[in-house]
N, C-alpha and C positions, 0 to 999 in steps of 0.2 A: 520172363528168364531175368535173374537177377545177376549182376557182372560178376566175374569172379576178380578175386582181389591179384594183382599182378605186382612182385617184390623183386627188388635187385639184388643177388645173391653172388654176384662174382664181378671184376672188374681187370681191365689189363690196358694198357697203354705205351705208345713206342710215341716218343713225339719229340722237338730237337732240344729240350732242356731234360731229357730224359727215356731211358730205356725200358723205366718200369712205371706202374702209376703213381708206387710211392713217393721214387725219385722225382719223376715229375712232381709231383704235388709239393714237395719238399723245395724244390726253386722255384716253384709259383710263390710260395709263400715269401720267400727271399728276393722276389722281384729280381730274377736272372733272366736275362734275356737269352732268347738263341737264335737271334736274328746276327748274321757273319756273312761276310764273303763267299759267294759261290764257289765250290770247290769242285763240282761233280763234272763242269766242261769247260772251257774257255769264254772269260766273258769281253775277250776283246771286242768292240766295236757297237757292244748292247748299250742299250741306256740304263739298265738294268742291273746290276752287279752282286746283289744282296738277296738271301733267300734264308728260311728258317730250314736249313739240312737236320736230318738225322745224324745226329754224331755217332761213333766208335762202333760202328755197327758194321759185321763182320759177317756175311751169308753165310760161309762154312762154321761158324759157330752152333748153328741151327738147321743146317741142312747138307745132306750129302750132295758133292758137287752135280751131278747127273739131275738133280732137284732145281737146281741153281739156275740151271741154263732152261730149265722148263719152263719156270716162273717168272715172270716179272716181278719189278720190286714190288709194284703195291699188292700183286699176293703173297709174296714174302712176309710184307708189313703187315698184312692180314693174317698171316698165320702165327707168326710169333704174339700178338698183342691180343688172338682168340685161346692161344695156348695158355698166357697167365691167366686170361677171365676163368677161364675153365680151370684150372688148376686153384685159383682162388676160392674159388664156388665151391671145393672139394666134390663134386660133381663125380669125377671119377672113381672116388672111394666105395659108392653108393651102387646100389642095382638102381638101374631105371628101363625106361622103354625107350630104345632108338626112334621108334615109329611115334612117339610125342615130344621128340624134340627135333626143330627145326633151326635155321640161319637165315636171316633176313639182314642184309647187308646196305651201307650208304657207298655209292662212290661216285664222284663227281665224274670225270673222266675215265678211269682205268690207264689199260697198258699204252701211254701216249708213250713211254719210250721206246716199247717195242716197233711201236708203229713208226717211230723216226727213225730207228736202226733200220728194220727191214725196208722201207722207202729207200732209204740209199743202199742198200744191197741189191736192190730191182734195178734202180737208176746205174750202178756202177757195175755190176755182174749178170744182171738178166734176170728173167721170171724163174729160171730152172735153179737159182742159188738162194731163192727165197725159204725161210727155215720153215720143214712141215709144222714147227711149235707156234709159228706167227699167230694164226687165229686161236688156239686155246689161252697164248698167253697174254692177247689184247684185249680180249672182248671181259665186258664188264664185269658179268655173274661169277667169272670163274674162283675170284677169291672164296666166295661164299662156297660154291663146289669144293675146293680144295679142303676148306674148314671141314665139311660135311665128309668126305672119302676119307679125312685124316682121323676123326673121330668116332663115325659111324651113325652120325646123325642124321634119321631118313624122313623127318615130319616136314613141314614145308621150309619152301628154299627159293629165294628169289633175290633181286637187286632193286632196291631205289634209286633211280639216279634224276636228281631235281638241282642239278648243280651244289649250291652252298647248304642248299636244305637237305641235301640226302640223307645224312645219319638221323636228323630228327623224323623224317618223313620213316625211315627205317624203324626207329624206335616207337614211333607212334602205330605202325600197323601191327608190329610183334607186339604192343602193348593190347589190341585189338584183338589179334589172334588169338591171346591166351585168355582174355577176358569171356570173349565169346567157344571156348572151347576149342577150338581147331589144334593147341598144341598144352604142353603143360611147362616146357620152359621152350625159349628160344636166345640163342645168342645172336646177338645185334648191337649195333654199331658202325663206324665208317670206316675208309681206308682211301689215302691218296699217296700217290710218288709222281707228282706233274711236274716237278724242279728238271726242265728240260728246255734244249735250247730254244726248239719250237714253242712252249709254254710261254717261257718267260719272253721271247721277243711278241707273242701273240696279243697278249696281258699287255707288253710295253708302249705298242702300236695304240692299243685301248686309251693309253695314257690312266691305266688303272690303278698300277703300282706306283710305290713313292721310289724318287730317284734321289733319293738322301744316302747316295753311295759311301760319302764320307763317314757317316757315322753310323753303322747298320745297328747297334745296339739299341740306339735313341729314333731309330728312323720310324717306329710303330708307335703312333701316338694317337689312340683312339680319345676321341671328344676334345681334342685339343684345338686351338684355333689355327695351329699351324700345321696340322696335319695334310699330308699332300699325297694318301694312296694308301693302299695295303700291301702287305708283304709277304709273297707267295711260301708257303710251310707244307708241308708234307707228313704221313705219319698213319697212325689206327689208334683207335679206340673201339673196345667192345664191352659190352654189358652183358651178361647172364640174367633176363628176365622168368621169373618162374612165377606159376599160379600158387599162393600163398599156403594152400593144404600139402601139396607136394614139398615145397620146400618145408615145411613143419615136419612131415614124416621121415624124412632125412636129416632132421635138427640142423640144416644149413643153417648157417651166420646170415642172416638179413639185415642189409643196411640200410635199405631206405625202401619207399614205395613209390611206384607209379602213379597217378591219379587221375591225370588229364590230358588231354592231346586236341590241336587245334592246327586246320591248314587250310588256306585260302592262296587265291593266286590275284595280282594287282590286275592281269588283262588291261596292261597301261603300255609297257617299254621292253625290250627285250634286256635292257643292264640298268634303266634308271627308276627307283620307286618313284608313284604319284606324290606332289607334294603334300597332300593331305593325309599320308600314311592309310588309307583307307584299309587296303589289305590285309598289310601287318597288324590294326588294329582289331581287324575282324576274327585274325587266326589267335590272336590273346585273349578276345573276349570268348571265343569257343573254348580253347582251352580250361578257362577259368569254370565257366558252367557244365562242361565234363567233367571236372572237379569237384563239384555242387559246393563251391566256397563263393564267397566276395572277396572280390579283388584287394580288398584292405586286411584279406588273410597271410597277403605273400609279403617275405620281409626282402626277400634275395632276388635280383633279376641277373642271370648271367648274360649280356646283351650281347646281339650280333656283335657289335663294335668293332667294327673292321679298318678304322683310319681313313676312310674316304669321305671327302666332303659333303656330298648327299645322304650316306648311310646314316652316320653320327647324328646328321641334324633332323632327319626323318623319323629316326628310330627314339629320337629323346621326344618330338613331337607325339609321336604313336604312343609311348610312355606317358606322357601326359594326359592324352586324353582317356587313355584305360583308367589311370587310376587316379587320376583328379587331384582331390585333394591330398590323396593318400600318398602320390608322385613324391614328392620331396621327402617322405619316410623310408623310401625304399633304399636299398643299399643295393648297387649296381656295379659291375666291373665287365670287363674285356680280357679275356683269356689269351686272345690272338695279340693284345700290345705283347706279349713276350714268346708266342709260340708260331706266330705268323696265321695265314689264314690257310688251313690246309683241305679248303675245299670240302672234298666229299666227308673226310675225315673231321672235321670240325665240330660239328655238333656231338659226335660221340667223346672226343674229346671233354667237351664243355660238360657233358650230361656228369661224366666221372667227376669234374670239378665241382659240378653240382652236389653229387654226393659226399663228397669230401668235407665241402663247404659245410651241411647239416652235420655229418658225424663229429666234426670238431670244433662245430663252430666258429669258424673262421672264413672270411673274405678275403682272399688275395687280393693285392693291389692290383689297379692297373696305373702301369707307371709309364713314364715319361710325359707327363703332364708337366707345362709351365704357363701355358699362356692359356686364360679363360677364354672359353666361347658362350657370347651370350645367349646362341641357338640352342647351346648343350649345357643347362644348369642345374642337371639334377646331382646327386652325389653317387661319383663313378668311382668311390674309394680311391683316389689320386693318392698311387706313391705312399700305400700305408695302410697293413693289413686292419679291416673291421674286425672286430669281435660282436659277434652275433646269434642269438640263438633261434635257430631256423626251423621253423616248421613246415613252411612250404617255399621251394624254391621254382623260379620259373628260367626256362632257358629258350631262347628267341634263336631262330636262323631265319634268313632273308635272301634268297638265292635270285639270281640271273635268271632272267625270265619270268620274273615277279612270283616265285615259287616264294610262300611264307609257311613254317611250321614251327611249332611252339609246344614244348611240353611241360607240365608240372610233375616234380618230384617232392614227395610230403617225409617227412622225418615218420619212421616206422612205430607204429605203438601196435602192438596184440590187439 
């Protein structure tokens, strides 16, 4: 059986530098940082006081009060970004089969704010005061369920939870599901809202976060010698993936095509990558083989690029091993340099960035570079836009637990 072609017909995003996909993209091109001091809670006594929070978000602009009370912030973010993607796709203005449209969501943590809040209630007021909405607010699958309920999508629906790789696993699984006929369209991407006291304290205790609290805008510096950890971010991004003939029948605008997916595990360590990058290398190679291309066909890589000592070094090594002599010709960047690391949402945001890069032939800068690292010696588009005709873009996600997921997006040709 021949595989069906899978195209992208809609996108939506809610990020620390923009509450729509277009505003986010504009600010990425301008090199605007969304990293600031945390406003959501009092950070007195915390080792880390900075993060990439969503700005100017008012829940009542989107939801009734009763729905705000029933939904954790991560579900709210998912609904907002999902609606933008669906409207962007034009799907709601056409006739479609609800049973053939699914939702596959990437979530790294889920409703951690609700968990923290209700644990406080339990400790201080007793078990009878725990909210009846506690369980449905905090479980990881609820964002996808809420999207399906709102839009009536009755097809495949589940969550991928694999730390920082969650959204790429969601995208890859949605891609496969459409390829093999399980659905005609799937809304997919990722969401996270984990800027909470317990999450910041936990990541700080691991010494995973940057402590450059005095200079938030310059704290995230992927591939720079002086990088000292990642910055927590939050947000959501969704893409509508659709089978080609389905999209053409409804005269949809087609923005790009997904052509490759690879997924592996390091089986090495719960937080650190192996020194030889073996797992991420295999994931990239699998995606390239799946796309039916050579490594030299790829012009642009949206790197995982977390601004941690090990990730950036090992990802550079992995790219060198996968691409060989072509590696120095790649244009590579890190979206996280401006929005931080939004865990389960990260790869969804970065997939949208890849599509916009292909459409506009521009690679946004990796900001905050000042000191070269001899272990990170590829072209990371430091501090400047790169104008580039992109036929194939690769997006890497490498998560805690050794989870590696890679997708390849192609310029669309009929």
